[in-house]
C-alpha positions as CSV (number, residue, x, y, z in Angstrom):
1,M,-30.2,-36.3,22.9
2,D,-30.1,-39.9,21.7
3,L,-27.0,-41.5,20.1
4,K,-28.2,-41.0,16.5
5,E,-28.8,-37.3,17.0
6,K,-25.5,-37.0,18.9
7,F,-23.5,-38.8,16.2
8,E,-25.0,-36.7,13.5
9,K,-24.4,-33.4,15.4
10,E,-20.8,-34.4,16.0
11,G,-20.4,-35.5,12.4
12,N,-21.6,-32.2,11.0
13,W,-19.2,-30.3,13.3
14,L,-16.3,-32.5,12.3
15,F,-17.3,-32.3,8.6
16,R,-17.1,-28.5,8.8
17,Y,-13.5,-28.6,10.2
18,R,-12.3,-31.8,8.6
19,S,-9.6,-30.0,6.6
20,Y,-8.0,-28.6,9.8
21,L,-8.4,-31.0,12.7
22,P,-6.1,-33.6,11.2
23,L,-3.2,-31.1,11.5
24,I,-3.2,-32.0,15.2
25,V,-2.3,-35.6,14.2
26,L,0.4,-34.2,11.8
27,I,2.0,-32.2,14.6
28,A,2.0,-35.3,16.9
29,G,3.4,-37.4,14.1
30,T,6.2,-34.9,13.6
31,V,7.1,-35.1,17.3
32,V,7.1,-38.9,17.0
33,Y,9.2,-38.9,13.8
34,L,11.9,-36.7,15.4
35,D,12.0,-39.0,18.3
36,T,12.5,-42.0,16.1
37,K,15.3,-40.2,14.2
38,N,17.1,-39.9,17.5
39,H,16.4,-43.5,18.4
40,P,16.3,-45.4,15.0
41,H,17.0,-48.8,16.6
42,S,13.4,-48.7,18.1
43,S,11.7,-48.0,14.8
44,F,11.2,-49.2,11.2
45,P,14.3,-48.9,8.9
46,L,15.1,-45.2,9.2
47,E,18.8,-45.7,8.7
48,A,20.8,-46.1,5.6
49,P,20.8,-47.9,3.2
50,Y,17.1,-48.6,3.6
51,E,15.9,-45.2,4.6
52,I,15.6,-43.7,1.1
53,Y,13.5,-46.7,-0.1
54,Y,11.3,-46.4,3.0
55,E,10.7,-42.7,2.3
56,F,9.6,-43.4,-1.3
57,F,7.3,-46.2,-0.1
58,C,5.6,-43.8,2.3
59,L,5.3,-41.2,-0.5
60,F,3.7,-43.9,-2.7
61,I,1.0,-44.5,-0.1
62,S,0.1,-40.8,0.0
63,L,0.1,-40.5,-3.8
64,F,-2.1,-43.6,-4.0
65,G,-4.6,-41.8,-1.8
66,F,-4.3,-38.6,-3.9
67,F,-5.0,-40.7,-7.1
68,I,-8.2,-42.1,-5.5
69,R,-9.4,-38.5,-4.9
70,L,-8.3,-37.4,-8.3
71,Y,-10.1,-40.2,-10.1
72,T,-13.2,-39.7,-7.9
73,V,-13.5,-36.0,-8.5
74,G,-12.8,-36.2,-12.2
75,F,-15.9,-38.2,-12.9
76,T,-18.4,-36.3,-10.7
77,P,-20.9,-33.6,-11.7
78,K,-21.1,-30.1,-10.3
79,N,-21.9,-29.6,-6.6
80,T,-21.0,-33.1,-5.5
81,S,-17.8,-34.5,-4.0
82,G,-16.5,-31.1,-3.1
83,R,-14.3,-29.5,-0.5
84,N,-17.1,-27.4,0.9
85,T,-16.9,-26.7,4.7
86,R,-18.7,-23.5,5.6
87,E,-21.8,-24.4,3.5
88,G,-22.2,-27.8,5.1
89,Q,-23.4,-30.8,3.2
90,V,-24.1,-30.3,-0.5
91,A,-25.3,-32.9,-3.0
92,E,-27.4,-32.0,-6.1
93,A,-27.2,-35.6,-7.3
94,L,-26.4,-39.0,-5.8
95,N,-23.2,-40.4,-7.2
96,T,-23.5,-44.1,-7.9
97,T,-21.0,-44.8,-10.7
98,G,-17.3,-44.7,-11.0
99,M,-15.6,-44.9,-7.6
100,Y,-19.0,-44.5,-5.9
101,S,-20.1,-47.8,-7.4
102,I,-17.5,-49.7,-5.4
103,V,-17.3,-47.6,-2.1
104,R,-19.7,-45.0,-0.6
105,H,-17.0,-42.7,0.7
106,P,-14.1,-42.8,-1.8
107,L,-12.8,-39.3,-0.9
108,Y,-12.4,-40.3,2.7
109,L,-10.7,-43.5,1.6
110,G,-8.3,-41.3,-0.4
111,N,-7.8,-39.1,2.6
112,F,-6.9,-42.1,4.7
113,F,-4.0,-43.1,2.4
114,M,-2.9,-39.5,2.0
115,W,-2.5,-39.2,5.8
116,L,-1.3,-42.8,6.3
117,G,1.8,-42.0,4.2
118,P,3.2,-39.5,6.7
119,G,2.0,-41.7,9.6
120,V,4.1,-44.6,8.2
121,F,6.9,-42.2,7.6
122,T,7.3,-41.8,11.4
123,G,8.6,-45.3,11.6
124,S,6.6,-45.9,14.8
125,L,4.2,-48.9,14.8
126,W,2.2,-47.6,17.8
127,F,1.7,-44.3,16.2
128,I,0.5,-45.9,12.9
129,L,-2.0,-48.0,14.8
130,T,-3.2,-45.1,16.9
131,F,-3.6,-43.0,13.7
132,C,-5.8,-45.7,12.1
133,L,-8.0,-45.9,15.2
134,L,-8.4,-42.1,15.5
135,F,-9.1,-41.8,11.8
136,W,-11.9,-44.4,12.0
137,V,-13.5,-42.7,15.0
138,Y,-13.1,-39.3,13.4
139,Y,-14.5,-40.1,10.0
140,E,-17.1,-42.5,11.2
141,R,-19.0,-39.6,12.7
142,I,-18.6,-37.6,9.4
143,M,-19.7,-40.5,7.3
144,Y,-22.8,-41.1,9.5
145,A,-23.8,-37.4,9.3
146,E,-23.3,-37.4,5.5
147,E,-25.4,-40.5,5.1
148,Q,-28.2,-39.1,7.2
149,F,-28.2,-36.1,4.9
150,L,-28.3,-38.2,1.8
151,F,-31.0,-40.5,3.1
152,R,-33.3,-37.5,3.8
153,K,-32.6,-36.1,0.4
154,F,-32.7,-39.2,-1.8
155,G,-34.7,-41.7,0.2
156,D,-35.1,-45.1,-1.4
157,Q,-32.5,-44.4,-4.1
158,F,-29.9,-43.9,-1.4
159,T,-31.1,-47.0,0.6
160,V,-30.9,-49.3,-2.5
161,W,-27.4,-48.0,-3.2
162,T,-26.1,-48.6,0.3
163,R,-27.3,-52.2,0.3
164,S,-24.8,-53.2,-2.4
165,V,-22.0,-50.7,-1.9
166,P,-19.8,-50.9,1.2
167,A,-19.1,-47.7,3.2
168,F,-15.3,-47.8,3.3
169,I,-13.7,-51.0,2.0
170,P,-14.1,-51.1,-1.8
171,K,-15.9,-53.9,-3.6
172,L,-14.2,-53.9,-6.9
173,S,-16.7,-56.3,-8.6
174,N,-19.4,-53.7,-8.3
175,F,-17.6,-51.2,-10.6
176,K,-19.8,-49.3,-13.0
177,K,-18.3,-46.9,-15.5
178,S,-19.4,-43.3,-15.2
179,N,-21.5,-41.7,-18.0
180,L,-19.4,-38.5,-17.6
181,S,-16.0,-38.0,-19.2
182,F,-13.0,-37.3,-17.0
183,S,-12.7,-33.6,-16.2
184,W,-9.1,-32.4,-15.8
185,K,-10.4,-28.9,-15.3
186,K,-12.4,-29.9,-12.3
187,V,-9.6,-31.9,-10.8
188,L,-7.1,-29.0,-11.2
189,K,-9.6,-26.6,-9.7
190,Q,-10.6,-28.7,-6.7
191,E,-7.5,-30.8,-6.0
192,K,-4.7,-28.3,-6.7
193,N,-3.6,-28.1,-3.1
194,G,-3.5,-31.9,-2.5
195,L,-0.3,-32.7,-4.3
196,A,1.5,-29.6,-3.0
197,G,0.4,-30.5,0.5
198,I,1.8,-34.0,0.2
199,F,5.2,-32.9,-0.9
200,L,5.3,-30.1,1.6
201,I,4.7,-32.5,4.5
202,F,7.3,-35.0,3.3
203,C,9.8,-32.3,2.6
204,L,9.4,-30.7,6.1
205,L,9.6,-34.1,7.8
206,D,12.7,-35.0,5.9
207,I,14.5,-31.7,6.5
208,S,13.5,-31.5,10.2
209,G,14.7,-35.1,10.7
210,E,18.1,-34.4,9.2
211,L,18.5,-31.2,11.2
212,I,17.7,-32.8,14.5
213,V,20.5,-35.4,14.0
214,K,22.8,-32.8,12.4
215,G,22.8,-34.6,9.1
216,T,22.9,-33.3,5.5
217,D,21.5,-36.3,3.7
218,F,18.4,-34.5,2.5
219,N,15.9,-36.0,0.1
220,Y,16.3,-33.5,-2.8
221,F,13.5,-35.2,-4.7
222,F,11.1,-34.1,-2.0
223,I,12.5,-30.6,-2.0
224,V,12.4,-30.1,-5.8
225,C,8.9,-31.6,-6.0
226,C,7.7,-29.4,-3.2
227,I,8.9,-26.3,-5.0
228,L,7.4,-27.3,-8.3
229,T,4.0,-28.3,-6.9
230,F,3.8,-25.0,-5.0
231,I,4.5,-23.1,-8.2
232,M,1.7,-25.1,-9.8
233,Y,-0.6,-24.5,-6.9
234,W,-0.3,-20.7,-7.1
235,L,-0.6,-20.7,-10.9
236,L,-3.8,-22.8,-10.7
237,K,-5.1,-20.6,-7.9
238,Y,-4.6,-17.5,-10.0
239,L,-6.3,-19.2,-13.0
240,K,-9.2,-20.1,-10.9
241,R,-9.8,-16.7,-9.4
242,Q,-8.8,-14.4,-12.3
243,T,-9.8,-16.4,-15.4
244,N,-12.4,-18.8,-16.7
245,V,-9.8,-21.3,-18.0
246,L,-10.7,-23.9,-15.5
247,N,-14.5,-23.4,-15.7
248,E,-16.5,-26.2,-17.4
249,S,-20.3,-26.3,-17.8
250,G,-21.9,-28.8,-15.4
251,R,-18.7,-29.6,-13.7
């Protein structure tokens, strides 16, 4: 098996389980965070009065990534830019406008920032750098497999697009407005778990960090938002499965 075939095979396997394997990194990050809480002098500002500002900065990083995903999905047609895993690669059309006019993999860019937030939250520089390296190795395979699939399906159209649009670092000057209107229904249907997941992770990290140092200075903003976003998640899940409220033709 040559390297191209090996990379594509590995990328397709990682693509299928891309929603689950990063949880290993999350578990490792939690262990690192609890250690830095016990030894705050060896980390970023995890002690008062700076800790609260640092926590919100980390949350902002994750929300920025979520916004990238939200904006990307909202302007895409049906059966593109999805969360499919079992079915493998799916693309009925090649997206080349909106976020896809400035970067070829905007959803993975969004994922990077969403996961970077909790990584920075650990306060460990070596863990942050390790996360960035692992993310690149992990998603490089997925992006390679995805692009091989798109090349075989769209041929020259895909090749022309890749010549002017970078894979991961956006080129803002390339921006082309999408012909589609923004679909909140599609966003709510596909991205309903993203916001709840962000606040759940930050809430659990904050609570576990306080408990391990026997503290009570919990971030109640995280706790309240975690509860509210989970209520929203279950409501949207019900609407998606039991009603047609979130259905929209062509989206």
